[in-house]
Backbone bond lengths (Angstrom), bond angles and torsions (degrees), N, CA, C in turn:
res aa  C-N    CA-C-N  psi(-1)  N-CA   C-N-CA  omega(-1)  CA-C   N-CA-C  phi
1 X - - - 1.468 - - 1.525 108.43 -
2 X 1.333 116.06 118.14 1.468 121.38 -178.21 1.520 109.69 -89.05
3 X 1.318 114.78 127.50 1.460 121.38 179.02 1.530 108.50 -112.04
4 X 1.323 116.52 126.95 1.464 122.05 179.22 1.522 108.07 -112.07
5 X 1.319 116.32 121.47 1.463 121.31 179.10 1.522 109.96 -86.40
6 X 1.316 116.33 130.14 1.460 122.20 177.46 1.523 107.54 -101.02
7 X 1.322 115.75 114.25 1.461 121.19 -175.56 1.529 111.43 -102.55
8 X 1.321 115.11 159.26 1.462 121.30 -179.60 1.528 109.17 -73.65
9 X 1.332 118.26 123.18 1.463 120.18 178.68 1.522 111.18 -78.52
10 X 1.318 115.83 164.18 1.466 120.83 178.56 1.526 109.40 -83.92
11 X 1.328 118.27 120.92 1.471 119.89 179.52 1.515 113.73 -77.69
12 X 1.322 117.64 -15.13 1.458 119.64 -179.20 1.515 111.29 166.62
13 X 1.295 114.81 174.65 1.458 120.73 -178.90 1.530 110.49 -67.52
14 X 1.311 116.14 142.97 1.465 126.12 176.73 1.524 113.32 71.71
15 X 1.325 119.01 5.18 1.467 121.89 177.25 1.522 108.44 -102.58
16 X 1.310 116.87 119.69 1.467 121.97 -176.53 1.518 113.41 -109.60
17 X 1.328 118.01 -18.26 1.465 121.47 -178.32 1.528 109.94 -131.98
18 X 1.306 115.76 147.10 1.458 122.33 174.13 1.524 108.01 -135.22
19 X 1.313 115.22 161.75 1.471 121.19 177.80 1.517 109.38 -109.32
20 X 1.318 116.08 130.56 1.457 120.59 175.03 1.528 107.11 -81.52
21 X 1.321 115.64 98.30 1.462 120.59 -173.16 1.520 111.82 -66.69
22 X 1.323 117.20 -51.31 1.467 119.89 -179.65 1.520 109.94 -161.86
23 X 1.322 114.04 151.03 1.455 120.96 174.15 1.526 109.10 -85.35
24 X 1.307 116.61 138.11 1.462 121.62 179.60 1.523 112.22 -94.93
25 X 1.325 117.94 -7.27 1.465 122.92 178.05 1.526 108.06 -129.48
26 X 1.309 115.79 166.55 1.465 121.01 179.88 1.522 110.26 -87.79
27 X 1.325 115.50 149.04 1.460 120.57 177.98 1.524 109.40 -66.37
28 X 1.327 116.57 128.51 1.453 121.36 -178.77 1.514 114.36 90.87
29 X 1.325 117.78 -2.02 1.459 120.51 179.01 1.525 110.63 -80.29
30 X 1.307 116.06 165.24 1.465 122.38 179.47 1.521 108.30 -98.77
31 X 1.317 116.46 124.13 1.465 121.98 -176.98 1.521 109.41 -113.57
32 X 1.310 115.14 160.98 1.456 121.50 178.43 1.521 110.43 -103.39
33 X 1.291 115.52 157.47 1.461 121.82 -179.51 1.526 110.31 -62.75
34 X 1.336 115.76 139.97 1.469 124.95 178.63 1.529 113.34 69.41
35 X 1.323 117.68 11.60 1.465 119.86 175.76 1.526 109.67 -87.40
36 X 1.329 116.97 149.79 1.462 121.80 -179.64 1.528 109.21 -78.26
37 X 1.326 115.99 128.02 1.463 119.86 -175.46 1.525 112.81 -116.31
38 X 1.333 118.36 -19.29 1.467 119.84 -178.32 1.519 109.53 -155.91
39 X 1.324 114.58 158.53 1.462 121.97 178.31 1.523 108.90 -112.14
40 X 1.336 115.98 124.83 1.457 122.52 -179.17 1.516 109.63 -111.37
41 X 1.317 115.72 147.87 1.462 120.22 -179.78 1.516 109.57 -140.49
42 X 1.337 115.34 131.43 1.457 121.53 177.37 1.519 109.09 -115.59
43 X 1.330 115.68 -171.77 1.457 119.83 -179.93 1.521 112.09 -72.42
44 X 1.325 117.27 -15.70 1.456 120.24 -174.65 1.521 114.17 -120.91
45 X 1.319 117.98 -24.08 1.463 118.64 -174.04 1.521 110.14 -155.39
46 X 1.338 114.20 165.92 1.460 122.87 175.04 1.521 108.25 -117.03
47 X 1.322 117.28 133.91 1.456 120.96 -179.33 1.519 109.35 -139.88
48 X 1.339 115.04 167.71 1.451 121.32 -176.98 1.523 109.88 -108.83
49 X 1.335 115.97 145.29 1.456 122.63 173.81 1.522 107.72 -94.56
50 X 1.323 116.24 126.75 1.465 122.04 -172.41 1.523 109.74 -111.84
51 X 1.336 115.85 141.84 1.462 121.26 177.07 1.523 109.43 -73.56
52 X 1.325 116.57 126.01 1.462 120.94 -178.89 1.523 112.35 -81.66
53 X 1.339 117.28 -21.95 1.459 122.03 178.51 1.518 109.21 -142.28
54 X 1.323 116.23 165.22 1.459 121.81 175.16 1.521 109.50 -87.67
55 X 1.327 116.40 144.04 1.452 120.30 178.33 1.512 112.58 156.74
56 X 1.330 115.70 -169.56 1.460 122.58 -179.04 1.521 109.38 -86.94
57 X 1.333 116.72 128.99 1.459 121.82 -174.26 1.526 110.56 -98.82
58 X 1.332 115.08 141.77 1.466 122.34 176.49 1.518 108.52 -130.25
59 X 1.334 116.72 122.94 1.463 120.75 -177.54 1.532 110.56 -74.79
60 X 1.318 115.58 143.30 1.465 122.10 173.34 1.522 112.57 -105.66
61 X 1.323 117.05 -21.20 1.468 121.35 -177.02 1.525 108.61 -136.56
62 X 1.327 117.66 151.32 1.468 120.56 177.45 1.521 111.34 -84.42
63 X 1.320 115.84 174.10 1.463 121.08 176.23 1.530 110.25 -68.59
64 X 1.336 115.51 146.71 1.447 120.97 179.25 1.512 114.58 84.21
65 X 1.318 118.23 4.23 1.468 122.07 -178.31 1.529 110.42 -83.84
66 X 1.337 116.19 138.96 1.464 122.13 174.24 1.527 108.65 -86.40
67 X 1.329 116.47 126.15 1.458 121.68 -175.59 1.519 110.35 -124.77
68 X 1.317 115.57 147.13 1.453 120.52 174.19 1.524 109.74 -78.85
69 X 1.319 115.47 153.13 1.459 120.16 176.16 1.523 108.57 -64.21
70 X 1.324 116.57 127.31 1.454 121.66 -177.17 1.507 114.18 98.48
71 X 1.342 118.40 -7.77 1.460 121.01 178.98 1.526 110.16 -72.27
72 X 1.337 116.21 152.79 1.460 121.61 -179.57 1.524 109.02 -82.37
73 X 1.326 116.43 118.73 1.462 121.17 -179.97 1.521 111.90 -90.31
74 X 1.332 116.94 -35.08 1.460 120.82 -178.69 1.524 108.93 -160.12
75 X 1.322 114.87 171.00 1.462 122.10 179.21 1.519 108.19 -128.18
76 X 1.333 116.38 138.24 1.464 121.77 179.57 1.526 108.73 -114.46
77 X 1.333 115.40 124.67 1.463 122.17 176.82 1.523 108.12 -89.05
78 X 1.328 116.58 107.42 1.470 120.66 -175.54 1.518 113.19 -77.17
79 X 1.346 118.35 -8.05 1.462 119.58 178.01 1.520 111.73 -72.71
80 X 1.324 116.68 -18.73 1.469 121.45 176.77 1.519 107.53 -103.23
81 X 1.307 116.27 111.90 1.454 121.58 -176.97 1.526 110.34 -104.73
82 X 1.334 117.38 148.54 1.473 119.79 177.80 1.510 111.37 -65.47
83 X 1.329 116.04 143.89 1.458 120.98 -179.40 1.511 109.94 -72.87
84 X 1.325 114.99 137.50 1.453 120.27 176.88 1.519 109.45 -79.71
85 X 1.321 115.87 149.83 1.468 120.86 179.55 1.513 109.40 -66.75
86 X 1.329 117.96 125.46 1.458 122.84 179.19 1.511 110.82 -87.90
87 X 1.336 115.85 -179.00 1.469 121.51 -172.19 1.502 115.51 -58.86
88 X 1.349 116.64 -102.72 1.446 120.70 -172.23 1.517 110.76 -81.67
89 X 1.299 118.17 145.66 1.467 120.28 173.27 1.509 110.79 -69.97
90 X 1.331 114.69 154.75 1.462 119.11 -175.68 1.513 112.60 -63.75
91 X 1.336 116.60 -34.83 1.465 118.16 -175.38 1.514 112.25 -73.99
92 X 1.374 117.82 -3.01 1.462 119.63 -179.57 1.517 111.27 -77.85
93 X 1.360 118.52 -21.98 1.450 120.96 -179.17 1.520 110.35 -78.39
94 X 1.343 118.12 142.90 1.470 120.16 179.16 1.514 110.57 -70.58
95 X 1.325 116.42 160.57 1.459 122.61 -179.56 1.517 110.11 -70.14
96 X 1.354 115.96 165.34 1.463 120.71 -175.99 1.510 111.54 -63.04
97 X 1.287 117.81 -34.69 1.451 121.15 -177.44 1.503 113.98 -75.15
98 X 1.345 118.02 -3.90 1.447 120.55 179.71 1.499 113.80 90.24
99 X 1.319 118.64 -4.64 1.457 120.67 -179.78 1.510 109.27 -77.86
100 X 1.288 116.18 133.39 1.462 121.45 177.70 1.516 109.40 -84.33
101 X 1.345 117.75 160.32 1.472 119.40 177.58 1.508 112.94 -57.19
102 X 1.347 116.84 -34.11 1.461 119.15 -179.91 1.520 110.89 -65.00
103 X 1.382 115.38 -40.45 1.456 118.41 179.75 1.525 110.78 -67.77
104 X 1.351 116.02 -40.21 1.466 118.85 178.97 1.513 111.19 -63.11
105 X 1.330 115.98 -39.06 1.456 119.17 179.77 1.516 110.82 -66.61
106 X 1.338 115.31 -36.37 1.458 118.43 179.84 1.521 111.00 -67.40
107 X 1.366 115.73 -38.15 1.456 118.41 179.26 1.519 111.59 -70.03
108 X 1.344 115.86 -36.00 1.466 118.89 -177.45 1.510 113.00 -77.44
109 X 1.329 117.24 -17.62 1.462 119.82 -177.37 1.516 109.89 -67.17
110 X 1.310 118.38 133.70 1.470 120.60 -179.78 1.521 110.71 -72.63
111 X 1.321 115.18 154.80 1.448 120.22 178.57 1.513 109.87 -71.78
112 X 1.322 117.27 144.05 1.470 118.99 179.20 1.515 111.25 -61.68
113 X 1.322 114.45 141.17 1.464 119.93 -178.65 1.518 110.24 -65.79
114 X 1.318 114.85 142.23 1.450 120.29 179.58 1.510 109.74 -79.08
115 X 1.314 114.44 140.91 1.458 119.71 179.49 1.517 109.14 -79.16
116 X 1.334 114.81 122.49 1.460 120.31 -179.98 1.514 112.05 -81.73
117 X 1.326 114.90 -25.64 1.459 117.82 -176.59 1.521 110.55 -98.24
118 X 1.266 115.42 155.47 1.459 120.27 177.99 1.509 109.81 -68.81
119 X 1.341 115.29 158.31 1.465 119.17 -176.61 1.508 111.24 -64.64
120 X 1.289 117.64 -34.47 1.457 119.70 -177.34 1.506 114.25 -83.68
121 X 1.317 117.56 -7.07 1.459 119.96 -177.39 1.517 109.76 -78.85
122 X 1.305 119.31 128.05 1.458 125.26 -177.46 1.514 108.41 -108.01
123 X 1.340 119.06 129.54 1.465 120.02 179.36 1.508 110.92 -64.68
124 X 1.306 114.57 148.63 1.460 119.88 -178.01 1.516 110.07 -69.38
125 X 1.333 116.08 139.02 1.456 122.04 179.65 1.520 108.67 -80.00
126 X 1.332 116.57 137.19 1.462 120.69 -179.34 1.510 110.11 -63.03
127 X 1.306 115.15 144.87 1.457 120.07 -178.87 1.513 110.29 -74.08
128 X 1.320 114.97 166.62 1.454 120.08 -177.52 1.511 111.00 -65.11
129 X 1.306 117.80 -32.32 1.453 120.24 -175.21 1.515 114.25 -81.84
130 X 1.355 118.57 -5.42 1.462 120.07 -176.04 1.523 110.31 -88.05
131 X 1.318 115.88 71.68 1.457 120.60 174.44 1.503 114.71 97.35
132 X 1.345 119.27 -18.73 1.458 120.96 -177.36 1.522 112.23 -73.65
133 X 1.327 117.20 -18.40 1.463 118.47 178.46 1.522 111.87 -70.08
134 X 1.348 117.67 -12.08 1.457 121.13 178.75 1.524 112.52 -94.66
135 X 1.322 116.88 -1.06 1.463 120.65 179.96 1.521 109.50 -75.75
136 X 1.323 116.51 130.42 1.459 121.46 178.21 1.525 109.57 -85.04
137 X 1.313 116.15 125.38 1.463 122.39 -178.37 1.519 108.42 -116.24
138 X 1.326 116.70 125.20 1.458 120.77 178.62 1.526 109.91 -74.76
139 X 1.318 118.44 158.54 1.475 120.32 178.53 1.518 113.07 -57.22
140 X 1.338 117.46 -38.52 1.460 120.33 179.44 1.514 110.96 -64.95
141 X 1.348 116.64 -44.27 1.459 119.84 179.14 1.524 111.16 -65.38
142 X 1.337 117.56 -39.08 1.461 120.45 178.79 1.522 111.25 -63.21
143 X 1.342 116.89 -40.81 1.468 119.82 179.75 1.524 110.74 -66.86
144 X 1.346 117.08 -40.95 1.462 120.11 179.52 1.522 111.24 -65.22
145 X 1.353 117.64 -39.52 1.460 119.62 178.14 1.518 111.12 -66.73
146 X 1.327 116.68 -36.93 1.462 120.02 179.19 1.522 111.29 -67.04
147 X 1.334 117.02 -39.76 1.463 120.54 179.91 1.519 112.13 -67.80
148 X 1.333 117.17 -32.39 1.457 120.81 -177.59 1.521 113.24 -99.70
149 X 1.338 117.55 3.93 1.454 120.47 178.14 1.508 113.86 67.09
150 X 1.318 117.66 36.07 1.458 122.16 -179.23 1.517 110.32 -108.85
151 X 1.328 115.01 156.70 1.459 121.37 175.98 1.525 109.13 -114.66
152 X 1.327 115.17 172.17 1.462 119.35 177.83 1.521 110.62 -61.69
153 X 1.335 115.99 -37.08 1.460 120.34 179.16 1.523 111.18 -62.51
154 X 1.345 116.73 -41.25 1.466 119.80 -179.46 1.520 111.44 -63.20
155 X 1.326 116.12 -41.09 1.465 119.48 -178.14 1.520 111.12 -69.06
156 X 1.338 116.83 -44.07 1.462 119.80 -177.73 1.524 110.98 -68.54
157 X 1.327 117.27 -38.72 1.456 119.58 178.27 1.519 111.62 -66.26
158 X 1.339 116.75 -22.32 1.463 120.04 179.02 1.511 113.36 -79.63
159 X 1.331 117.29 -11.79 1.464 120.36 179.05 1.523 108.73 -83.03
160 X 1.304 117.00 110.77 1.462 121.63 -177.67 1.527 112.44 -109.65
161 X 1.341 116.51 0.97 1.462 118.53 -176.28 1.524 109.95 -145.11
162 X 1.310 116.68 128.99 1.460 122.28 176.51 1.520 108.99 -108.44
163 X 1.309 116.93 132.63 1.458 122.40 179.03 1.529 110.37 -100.30
164 X 1.317 115.28 165.80 1.456 119.75 177.40 1.509 112.16 -62.44
165 X 1.352 116.36 -33.18 1.457 120.09 178.80 1.523 111.57 -63.61
166 X 1.341 116.61 -34.83 1.463 120.00 179.26 1.531 111.08 -65.91
167 X 1.327 116.16 -43.18 1.462 119.89 179.59 1.518 110.66 -65.72
168 X 1.350 116.83 -41.80 1.461 120.23 179.10 1.518 111.30 -63.13
169 X 1.344 116.76 -38.25 1.461 120.16 -179.81 1.523 111.07 -65.52
170 X 1.346 116.53 -40.62 1.463 119.98 178.81 1.524 110.54 -67.13
171 X 1.341 116.21 -41.97 1.463 119.44 -179.32 1.521 111.78 -66.26
172 X 1.346 117.14 -40.68 1.466 120.72 -178.48 1.520 112.08 -69.74
173 X 1.331 116.73 -30.87 1.460 119.48 -178.12 1.522 112.64 -82.26
174 X 1.344 117.98 -3.66 1.468 120.57 -179.99 1.511 111.28 67.00
175 X 1.318 116.44 44.70 1.461 120.76 -176.26 1.523 110.83 -65.94
176 X 1.331 115.37 164.66 1.459 121.03 -179.62 1.511 109.73 -65.49
177 X 1.317 117.24 139.84 1.453 122.05 -178.90 1.517 109.29 -116.25
178 X 1.328 114.98 129.60 1.453 119.32 176.85 1.511 112.15 85.83
179 X 1.336 117.09 161.99 1.465 120.70 -178.96 1.518 113.36 -68.51
180 X 1.324 118.14 -20.68 1.461 119.79 -177.98 1.510 112.66 -73.49
181 X 1.338 117.60 -16.77 1.456 120.59 179.01 1.509 113.42 78.32
182 X 1.329 118.27 15.40 1.457 121.38 -179.71 1.517 109.77 -93.46
183 X 1.310 116.07 141.53 1.451 120.96 178.31 1.531 109.82 -81.67
184 X 1.326 114.54 150.86 1.449 119.05 176.13 1.526 109.63 -68.40
185 X 1.324 118.51 132.30 1.472 119.68 179.76 1.517 111.01 -64.71
186 X 1.321 114.86 143.71 1.457 120.17 179.39 1.521 110.24 -68.62
187 X 1.312 115.12 143.12 1.454 119.96 -179.23 1.526 110.53 -71.93
188 X 1.328 116.17 136.12 1.462 122.05 178.91 1.524 111.68 -105.59
189 X 1.319 116.21 11.95 1.452 118.54 -179.82 1.524 110.15 -70.69
190 X 1.300 115.90 143.96 1.465 121.54 178.30 1.516 108.87 -137.73
191 X 1.312 115.44 156.10 1.453 120.79 178.93 1.519 109.32 -145.28
192 X 1.302 115.52 153.79 1.464 121.77 -179.40 1.521 108.79 -112.42
193 X 1.323 115.67 130.78 1.449 121.69 179.02 1.523 109.31 -126.25
194 X 1.305 114.96 146.79 1.455 119.90 179.12 1.527 109.49 -69.82
195 X 1.330 116.01 134.35 1.456 120.98 -178.39 1.524 109.71 -75.87
196 X 1.328 116.14 135.64 1.455 120.71 -179.92 1.525 110.54 -74.37
197 X 1.325 115.36 167.66 1.469 120.06 -178.33 1.513 111.62 -62.82
198 X 1.320 116.48 -41.30 1.457 120.07 -178.61 1.520 111.25 -65.65
199 X 1.327 117.21 -44.86 1.466 120.46 178.77 1.532 111.03 -67.53
200 X 1.329 116.59 -36.20 1.459 119.57 178.76 1.523 111.28 -63.45
201 X 1.335 116.31 -42.73 1.458 120.06 179.68 1.526 110.87 -67.63
202 X 1.332 117.47 -39.23 1.464 120.23 177.18 1.525 111.03 -62.91
203 X 1.330 116.49 -40.96 1.467 119.85 178.88 1.520 111.26 -64.25
204 X 1.326 116.72 -41.38 1.463 119.78 178.16 1.523 111.41 -61.87
205 X 1.330 116.27 -41.47 1.460 119.74 180.00 1.527 111.48 -65.89
206 X 1.320 116.57 -41.62 1.461 119.65 -179.44 1.526 111.43 -65.49
207 X 1.326 116.45 -42.09 1.467 119.55 179.51 1.522 111.09 -66.71
208 X 1.337 116.89 -40.53 1.466 119.61 179.89 1.519 111.49 -65.89
209 X 1.325 117.01 -38.68 1.465 119.96 177.68 1.522 110.53 -64.00
210 X 1.327 116.41 -40.35 1.462 119.82 -179.80 1.522 111.89 -67.25
211 X 1.343 116.77 -38.16 1.462 120.50 -176.39 1.522 113.65 -83.74
212 X 1.327 117.92 -26.38 1.457 120.80 -173.04 1.523 113.54 -106.96
213 X 1.309 117.89 -3.04 1.458 120.93 -177.81 1.521 109.38 -117.24
214 X 1.319 115.74 141.91 1.469 120.36 178.18 1.523 109.04 -72.60
215 X 1.311 116.42 107.75 1.462 122.06 179.84 1.526 108.76 -94.12
216 X 1.336 116.00 72.69 1.458 120.93 -175.68 1.519 109.15 -136.18
217 X 1.301 115.89 134.62 1.463 121.70 177.15 1.520 108.70 -125.68
218 X 1.332 116.38 127.22 1.459 122.34 -179.25 1.519 109.29 -120.36
219 X 1.321 116.47 134.63 1.459 122.31 178.63 1.530 108.87 -113.23
220 X 1.317 116.04 121.82 1.465 122.36 176.95 1.521 108.72 -123.76
221 X 1.309 116.28 123.99 1.459 120.54 178.80 1.527 109.69 -84.65
222 X 1.330 115.85 127.17 1.463 122.04 -177.05 1.520 108.53 -132.78
223 X 1.315 115.79 137.35 1.461 121.45 175.42 1.528 108.14 -80.89
224 X 1.328 116.55 106.90 1.457 121.61 -175.51 1.523 113.15 -91.55
225 X 1.326 118.79 3.26 1.466 119.85 -176.60 1.530 112.31 -62.39
226 X 1.344 120.76 -44.49 1.472 118.76 177.42 1.526 112.70 -60.35
227 X 1.338 116.98 -37.52 1.464 119.90 178.98 1.523 110.68 -67.37
228 X 1.333 116.89 -42.17 1.462 120.25 179.07 1.523 111.12 -64.35
229 X 1.343 117.08 -39.16 1.472 120.02 177.74 1.527 110.75 -65.47
230 X 1.339 116.85 -41.51 1.464 120.58 178.68 1.526 111.15 -64.47
231 X 1.320 116.56 -41.15 1.470 120.98 178.57 1.521 111.16 -64.14
232 X 1.323 116.17 -41.11 1.460 119.85 179.79 1.524 111.44 -67.07
233 X 1.335 116.54 -36.01 1.465 120.59 -177.09 1.535 111.57 -70.45
234 X 1.319 118.16 -34.86 1.467 121.91 -176.19 1.531 112.85 -104.70
235 X 1.314 118.31 7.38 1.461 120.98 -175.74 1.525 112.26 -63.01
236 X 1.329 116.71 -48.03 1.468 120.44 -176.34 1.522 111.42 -62.90
237 X 1.341 117.24 -46.02 1.465 120.30 -179.34 1.523 111.10 -65.69
238 X 1.326 117.16 -35.69 1.467 120.93 -179.38 1.522 110.69 -67.88
239 X 1.340 116.07 -42.78 1.463 119.95 179.35 1.520 110.52 -65.99
240 X 1.318 116.83 -40.95 1.466 120.66 -179.22 1.526 111.85 -65.25
241 X 1.330 117.23 -32.49 1.460 120.85 -177.63 1.521 112.53 -85.57
242 X 1.358 117.88 -42.63 1.468 121.01 -172.99 1.530 113.55 -107.41
243 X 1.319 117.47 -14.69 1.458 119.54 178.48 1.510 114.56 81.47
244 X 1.308 118.72 4.94 1.468 122.61 176.74 1.521 108.72 -134.00
245 X 1.343 115.42 161.41 1.458 119.69 -179.23 1.525 110.69 -80.21
246 X 1.309 114.67 152.49 1.462 121.70 178.16 1.521 108.88 -82.68
247 X 1.328 116.82 118.05 1.452 120.95 -178.90 1.511 112.54 -95.71
248 X 1.324 115.45 176.19 1.461 120.71 -179.32 1.523 110.98 -83.52
249 X 1.330 117.54 -24.88 1.456 120.55 -177.46 1.523 112.02 -60.49
250 X 1.328 117.32 -29.68 1.467 119.75 179.08 1.521 111.20 -62.26
251 X 1.315 117.26 -38.34 1.465 120.71 178.17 1.528 110.99 -68.09
252 X 1.346 116.70 -37.55 1.459 119.68 177.47 1.528 110.96 -64.00
253 X 1.322 116.36 -43.13 1.463 120.29 179.24 1.524 111.39 -64.14
254 X 1.323 115.81 -38.14 1.461 119.87 178.36 1.524 110.91 -65.81
255 X 1.328 116.34 -38.14 1.464 120.32 -179.31 1.526 111.62 -68.98
256 X 1.335 116.36 -30.89 1.471 119.18 -179.67 1.525 110.98 -77.31
C-alpha cells in the first residue's frame, strides 16, 4: 500500500506558518490527482492545497490549525483509485414491470382541476383602493398617465408577466410584505467565527496605524496671491538658471 504525504507548500519568502482554513473534501473520500483538497491562508496570501496523486485521503490536522511550511497535512492511499464513469446510467433502464418513465409520469400526473365557473363568467376586477394606494408613482409616470387618461389600476392590470428582475428589485428594495403592509423584522441572529490569518494581520496593522500615527488634520486659510505673484515674477529667471520650474512647495518649506 503506497502512502503519499501531502505537505504544506511555501506561499512566499519569509512566511513560515500558514493556517488550514477549510478542507474542500471529506475525510476518507477518494480524490483525483491535481484536484484542490484544502484552502490555506497566510499573512500575505491565500493558496490551495492540491492532491499530488489519486487515492483515498486521510486528514492529519483539523480545520483552523496553524501549520509550519513543510508539515504533513494529509496522507493519500494510492491503492484506492477513483472509479471511472461507466456506460449507461442506472435510471436509463426501464422498470421491471415494463412501464417506461414517460408512462409512470403520465400516471402520476394529477388530473386537471375542474372549472367551477362558467366560461363566460369574468372575475371581478379589484377596486382602485384595494392596495393600489400603496403603489409608488414617479413624476414622469404620473404625467404620462395623466396625458393618456390612465389610472394606476389600468397600468397594473395591463401587466401580465413578471420577470425575475422585477422580483429581485422588490426584494432588494425591502418592499412591503403581506396585505397588512408590515415589514419583516430584521434578524437578530449572530454568530462567532474564528478570524483567519490574513484578516488577523490586517486588523493588527489597522490598529497599530491608529495608535501609533497622529490622526490629526488642521485647516489654515492663507492668502496665496502674493506667493503666486512672486512665483510668476521670478519663474523665467529660475528656469533659466536651474532648468526646472519654481514650485509652491519651496515657499512652504521656507515658511516652516
